[in-house]
Residue, then its C-alpha position, 0 to 999 in steps of 0.5 A: m345633544h341639541f342642535g341649534r338652528k344654525s348648526v342643522r343649516s350648516l349640516i344641510v348646506a355641507g351635505v349638499v356641498a359634498t354630495p357631488l364632489l363626492a360623486v365626481a371624486p376619482a376612484a382610488s384605484a392604479e388600475v383604473p384610467l382617469l380620464n377627465d373629457a375636455i369641454t370646448a368651444t370650436s374654431s369653426g362652426f357656432c358649437a360647442g361640446h366634449i372632447h374624450f381620450e380614450l384607451v382604443f386596444g387597451p393600455d399597452t397599445p400605441y393607439f388612442g382614441l379621441i371621441s369629440a360631441l360637438h354640436g351647434i350651427g355650421p361646420c363643428s370642428v376644433e383642432a385638438a392637442v394631447h400632451w402627454r408625459n411618461l411620469d416614470s421616463g420622463a419622455s413628452g410629445t404632442v400629438r395635434q388632430r383635428v376633430y369634426g362633430t360627434g365621432g372617434t378619431q384615432i391618434t397614435f403615439d408610444p409612450g413607453p412602458g409607465r405611468i403616462a399622465g397628460t392633457i387634452t387641449t383645443d384651439a379655441l375656448h376650452r377646459p383642458g381635460s386630462f388624463e393618466f394610466q398604467r402602460t407595460a409595453q415595451 
């Protein structure tokens, strides 16, 4: 089989484009939480960074964390909003918390048992983060 110059170039381009997509594709497992960071500027100071949603004690507690890494000039802070929805029961809510610089902040909400999905937004220019996990607690 003979490949022309255009075919070889197309295969190389397809490989270069597909490789990063495969590297960031989530694992296909219901057991593994899907957690994607919010990328954000800040509402104070001249800063930017990311905010990560975390299961503090595991998926069955009502305690969750926002782990921030905000760097720049001035007091780096932003108000984060965690919008959650129980995909099985339909329950939903929003928890707001100001996060500062680099570190962790605990938030609390009780979504009930089921598949929980949500987004993280901020009061500054941002790309929303997302999360999804299974909860069995009553």
